[in-house]
C-alpha positions in Angstrom: 129.5 102.7 94.0 132.2 104.0 91.6 133.9 107.2 92.6 133.9 109.2 89.4 135.8 112.5 89.4 134.2 115.7 88.1 136.5 115.4 85.1 135.4 111.8 84.5 131.7 112.8 84.5 132.1 115.7 82.2 134.1 113.6 79.8 131.5 110.8 79.8 128.7 113.3 79.0 130.7 114.8 76.2 131.8 111.5 74.6 128.5 109.6 74.9 126.1 112.0 73.1 124.3 112.9 76.4 121.8 115.6 75.8 119.8 115.6 79.0 120.9 115.2 82.6 118.3 114.3 85.2 119.1 115.4 88.8 117.1 113.1 91.0 116.4 113.4 94.7 114.1 111.8 97.3 111.3 113.8 98.9 110.1 113.5 102.5 107.9 110.5 101.7 110.4 108.6 99.7 109.1 109.6 96.3 111.6 110.0 93.5 111.7 113.5 92.0 113.9 115.1 89.4 114.6 118.0 87.2 116.5 118.1 83.9 119.4 120.2 83.0 121.4 120.5 79.7 125.0 119.4 79.6 126.2 123.0 79.5 124.9 123.3 83.1 126.6 120.3 84.5 129.8 122.0 85.7 127.7 124.5 87.6 125.6 121.7 89.1 128.8 119.9 90.3 130.4 123.0 91.7 127.5 125.0 93.2 124.4 122.9 92.8 121.1 123.7 91.1 118.6 125.6 93.3 115.1 124.2 94.2 112.3 125.6 96.3 112.5 123.4 99.4 109.1 124.4 100.8 107.4 122.5 98.0 108.9 119.2 99.1 110.1 119.5 102.7 108.5 122.5 104.4 104.9 122.9 105.7 103.8 126.4 104.9 107.2 127.8 106.0 109.3 129.5 103.4 112.1 130.4 105.7 114.2 127.4 104.7 114.9 129.1 101.4 116.2 127.2 98.4 118.0 123.9 98.6 120.7 123.0 96.0 120.9 119.7 94.1 124.5 118.6 93.9 125.1 115.5 91.8 126.5 112.5 93.6 129.0 111.5 90.9 129.1 107.9 92.1 125.5 107.4 91.0 125.9 108.2 87.3 123.7 105.9 85.2 122.3 106.0 81.7 118.6 105.5 81.3 118.5 102.7 78.8 114.8 103.0 77.9 115.3 106.6 76.6 116.5 107.2 73.0 120.0 106.1 72.1 120.5 109.3 70.1 120.6 112.2 72.6 121.1 110.0 75.6 119.7 110.7 79.1 121.6 110.2 82.3 120.6 110.4 85.9 122.4 111.3 89.1 121.1 111.1 92.6 121.9 114.3 94.4 123.2 115.6 97.7 120.9 118.3 99.1 122.8 121.4 100.3 121.8 124.7 101.8 122.8 128.0 100.3 126.0 128.0 102.4 127.0 124.5 101.2 126.1 122.7 104.5 124.0 119.6 104.3 120.2 120.0 104.3 118.7 118.3 107.5 115.7 117.1 105.6 117.8 114.9 103.2 116.7 111.4 104.2 119.3 109.9 101.7 122.0 111.8 103.6 120.7 110.4 106.9 121.0 106.8 105.5 124.6 107.6 104.3 125.5 108.8 107.8 124.3 105.5 109.3 126.3 103.6 106.7 129.3 105.6 107.6 128.8 104.8 111.3 128.6 101.1 110.7 131.8 101.3 108.7 133.6 103.3 111.4 132.5 100.6 113.9 134.2 98.0 111.7 131.1 96.5 110.1 130.6 95.9 106.3 127.0 95.7 105.4 125.3 94.6 102.1 121.6 94.8 101.4 119.4 93.2 98.8 115.8 94.2 98.2 113.0 92.5 96.3 110.0 94.6 95.3 107.1 92.7 93.8 104.7 94.2 91.3 101.6 93.6 89.2 101.1 94.3 85.4 97.8 95.6 84.2 96.3 96.3 80.8 95.4 99.8 79.6 92.0 100.9 78.3 91.4 102.5 74.9 92.3 105.9 76.4 95.6 104.7 77.8 94.3 104.6 81.4 95.1 101.6 83.7 92.5 99.0 84.2 92.2 96.3 86.9 92.6 93.6 84.2 95.9 91.8 84.7 98.1 91.2 81.7 97.8 87.4 82.2 96.1 84.8 84.4 99.3 82.8 85.1 100.5 81.5 88.5 103.7 80.8 90.3 106.6 80.0 88.0 104.4 79.5 85.0 105.9 79.8 81.6 104.8 81.3 78.3 102.2 81.3 76.7 100.4 81.4 80.1 103.0 83.9 81.4 102.7 87.1 79.4 105.3 89.0 81.4 108.3 87.0 80.3 109.5 89.4 77.6 108.9 92.4 79.7 110.9 91.0 82.6 113.7 90.2 80.1 113.7 93.8 78.9 113.7 95.1 82.5 116.6 92.8 83.4 118.7 94.0 80.4 118.0 97.6 81.2 118.9 97.1 84.9 122.1 95.4 83.9 123.0 98.3 81.6 122.5 100.6 84.6 124.9 98.6 86.7 122.1 96.9 88.7 122.8 93.2 88.1 119.7 90.9 88.0 119.9 87.5 89.6 116.4 85.9 89.0 113.1 86.9 87.4 109.8 85.0 87.7 106.1 85.0 87.6 104.6 85.0 91.1 101.4 83.5 92.6 99.1 86.3 91.6 97.6 86.9 88.1 100.0 89.4 86.5 102.3 89.4 89.5 106.0 89.5 88.9 109.3 89.6 90.7 112.9 90.4 89.7 115.8 90.1 92.1 119.2 91.7 91.8 122.5 91.4 93.5 123.0 92.9 97.0 125.1 96.1 97.2 126.2 98.6 99.8 123.6 100.3 101.9 123.1 103.6 99.9 123.3 101.9 96.5 120.7 99.3 97.7 118.2 102.1 98.4 119.0 104.1 95.2 118.8 100.9 93.2 115.3 100.1 94.5 114.1 103.5 93.2 115.9 102.9 89.9 114.3 99.5 89.7 110.8 100.9 90.1 111.4 103.6 87.5 112.7 101.0 85.0 109.7 98.7 85.7 107.1 101.5 85.2 108.8 102.9 82.1 109.3 99.6 80.3 105.8 98.5 81.2 104.4 101.8 79.8 106.4 101.3 76.6 104.8 97.9 76.2 101.3 99.2 76.7 100.9 98.1 80.3 100.7 99.7 83.8 102.9 98.5 86.6 101.6 98.8 90.1 103.5 98.5 93.4 100.4 98.9 95.5 100.5 96.4 98.4 97.0 94.9 97.6 95.9 96.1 94.1 93.5 93.2 93.8 91.3 91.9 96.7 91.3 88.3 95.5 95.1 88.0 94.7 98.2 87.8 96.9 99.8 91.0 98.2 103.0 92.4 96.8 105.9 92.2 99.3 109.0 94.2 99.7 111.7 91.9 101.1 114.9 93.3 102.7 117.9 91.1 103.1 120.8 92.3 105.3 124.2 90.7 105.6 126.8 92.1 108.0 130.5 91.2 108.4 132.9 92.3 111.1 136.3 91.6 109.6 136.0 88.2 107.9 133.2 87.0 110.2 129.5 87.3 109.4 127.6 88.3 112.6 124.7 86.1 111.6 126.7 82.9 111.5 125.2 80.0 113.4 127.5 77.7 115.3 126.1 74.6 117.1 122.7 76.1 116.8 123.6 79.5 118.3 123.9 82.8 116.5 127.0 85.0 117.0 126.5 87.4 120.0 126.6 90.5 117.7 124.0 89.0 115.4 121.7 88.2 118.3 122.0 91.8 119.6 121.4 93.3 116.1 118.2 91.2 115.5 117.0 92.0 119.1 117.4 95.7 118.4 115.2 95.5 115.3 112.6 93.4 117.1 112.6 95.9 120.0 111.6 98.8 117.7 109.5 96.7 115.2 106.1 97.9 116.3 107.3 101.5 116.2 108.6 101.0 112.7 105.5 99.3 111.3 103.8 102.6 110.2 106.7 103.1 107.9 107.3 99.5 106.8 103.6 99.5 105.9 102.6 103.2 105.3 99.2 102.9 103.6 95.8 101.8 104.8 95.9 99.2 102.0 99.0 97.6 103.6 96.7 96.2 106.3 94.2 94.5 104.1 92.9 91.0 105.0 91.4 91.1 108.4 94.0 93.6 109.7 96.9 91.2 109.2 100.0 91.9 107.0 99.8 88.8 104.8 100.8 85.7 106.8 102.9 87.7 109.3 100.9 88.1 112.5 103.6 88.5 115.2 106.7 90.5 115.8 109.1 87.5 115.9 112.1 85.8 114.3 112.9 82.3 113.2 115.5 80.3 111.3 114.3 79.8 107.7 110.5 79.9 108.5 108.8 82.3 106.1 105.9 83.2 108.4 108.3 85.1 110.8 108.6 88.8 110.7 112.4 88.4 110.6 113.8 85.3 109.0 117.4 84.2 109.6 118.8 82.6 106.4 121.9 80.4 107.2 122.5 77.7 104.6 125.3 76.1 102.6 124.0 77.8 99.4 123.5 81.3 100.8 125.5 83.8 102.8 124.3 84.4 106.4 121.7 87.1 106.4 118.4 88.3 107.9 115.3 89.0 105.9 112.7 91.5 107.0 109.5 90.0 105.6 106.6 92.3 106.5 107.4 95.5 104.5 105.6 96.3 101.3 106.6 98.2 98.1 104.8 101.5 99.3 107.5 102.0 101.9 110.0 104.9 101.9 113.1 102.8 101.2 115.8 105.2 102.4 113.9 106.0 105.6 113.1 102.4 106.5 116.6 101.1 105.8 118.0 103.9 108.0 115.5 103.0 110.7 116.1 99.3 110.6 119.9 99.8 110.7 119.6 102.3 113.6 117.5 99.9 115.6 120.1 97.1 115.0 122.9 99.4 116.1 120.9 100.2 119.2 120.7 96.5 119.9 124.5 96.2 119.5 125.2 99.2 121.7 122.9 98.0 124.5 123.7 94.3 124.1 120.0 93.5 123.9 119.1 89.8 124.3 117.2 88.0 121.6 113.9 86.3 122.6 113.2 82.7 121.7 112.4 82.1 118.0 108.8 82.1 116.7 107.5 83.8 119.8 103.9 84.9 119.4 103.7 87.3 122.3 103.4 90.6 120.5 101.1 91.0 117.4 102.0 93.3 114.6 99.8 96.5 114.6 96.6 95.7 112.6 95.9 99.1 111.0 97.7 102.2 109.9 96.0 104.1 112.6 97.2 101.8 115.3 100.7 101.6 113.9 100.9 105.4 113.7 99.7 105.9 117.3 102.5 103.6 118.4 105.1 105.4 116.3 104.0 108.8 117.5 104.9 107.9 121.1 108.4 106.7 120.1 111.4 108.9 120.9 113.3 106.5 118.7 111.1 107.3 115.6 111.3 111.0 116.4 115.1 110.9 116.2 114.8 109.4 112.7 113.3 112.7 111.3 114.2 116.3 111.1 111.7 118.4 113.1 109.6 119.5 110.2 109.9 116.0 108.6 108.4 114.5 111.7 105.4 116.9 111.8 104.7 116.6 108.1 104.8 112.8 108.1 102.4 112.4 110.9 100.1 115.1 109.6 99.9 113.2 106.3 99.2 109.9 108.1 96.5 111.6 110.2 94.8 113.1 107.1 94.9 109.7 105.3 93.5 107.8 108.3 90.6 110.3 108.7 89.7 110.1 105.0 89.8 106.4 105.1 87.6 106.2 108.2 85.2 108.6 106.7 85.0 106.9 103.3 81.8 104.9 102.6 83.6 102.7 100.1 87.0 102.0 101.6 88.2 99.9 98.6 87.4 102.7 96.2 89.2 105.2 98.5 92.3 103.0 98.4 92.2 102.6 94.7 91.9 106.3 94.1 94.6 107.1 96.7 97.2 104.4 96.0 96.7 102.6 92.7 98.1 105.5 90.5 100.7 106.8 93.0 102.3 103.7 94.6 
């Protein structure tokens, strides 16, 4: 993140023909929301914030919380490259404040920042990389998404089989202009399935960049007459879309996941053990849709809460090679996850493992299966004091109320595939 001053931001807007400023924030379920202001309102936003009715996004039917105020986080300034060059549009992620200027407890982005600050105060430097896979679909004559993929190519195919090559290129160039630096782009196994990876960054930037990435993909796909879907299983006969989370942590100059003579550093073992200890309780949020559990109740090839070195069928993979920095990869999440919430939860579980010096089980253990449905995962999470601490009080109630409502509708649906299409295809 770059620490721009208020003066820097105002000068940038004035000197770069910026005509619209989007103030973005994350709602309780991880959805990106925003409102636009004109440049003349920027100083007011930076000083006092722009008011917003909190009950629409964070309350239940309780209006007592009053307004919240969107205060731009100046370090997140980015131009939206897919918008017109004349009369440019910029976006800030925002801090959420109450009317007296104190932090709003329902701000999940602020909770992630607090965890990042705690890691830093304890002497740890953490970088995170995410990989969110997606499908591209054609539109019908009315501009509505169809279930027809934009190509029938397979893994690492090239043009003309791969029809997504130019779109991925355009996405990569836009991301680079936003300060999100792509590393690789490719066609994946599924027809119309794509992946773009970008460089790891600090904790908060990694979460923000994931949402910026999704916005860029959807916007550029739309401009090219296509629809991008981040639904976990948009097609029943094609591979699922994964959301991979890579975490690297240093203490001083030493990476805690370093392997010496076949043994992981003590802190690395404790950190991984902490995540494994809470994994079943986190699953409802790593995989928050009924569609996440398609294929006989199993999350892709991942059946057990386990870890392994290099093996891709483990829930947590330790990557430790000459060509890569030491890191762990969480492999069971999918793109429907609330990224700020799950990063906070994963890191808090790891910190808990460090604090309690939890011991790491043997690799590739198959003793505990991953919950096989959203209903099962939610019931486990509901009993967890650890999960309860991850939420504000009203956030906890609203999340589980939403899950209960979804599970009931799914169970009652005669055509469950149709229910999932109507519930997730357009909104994930």
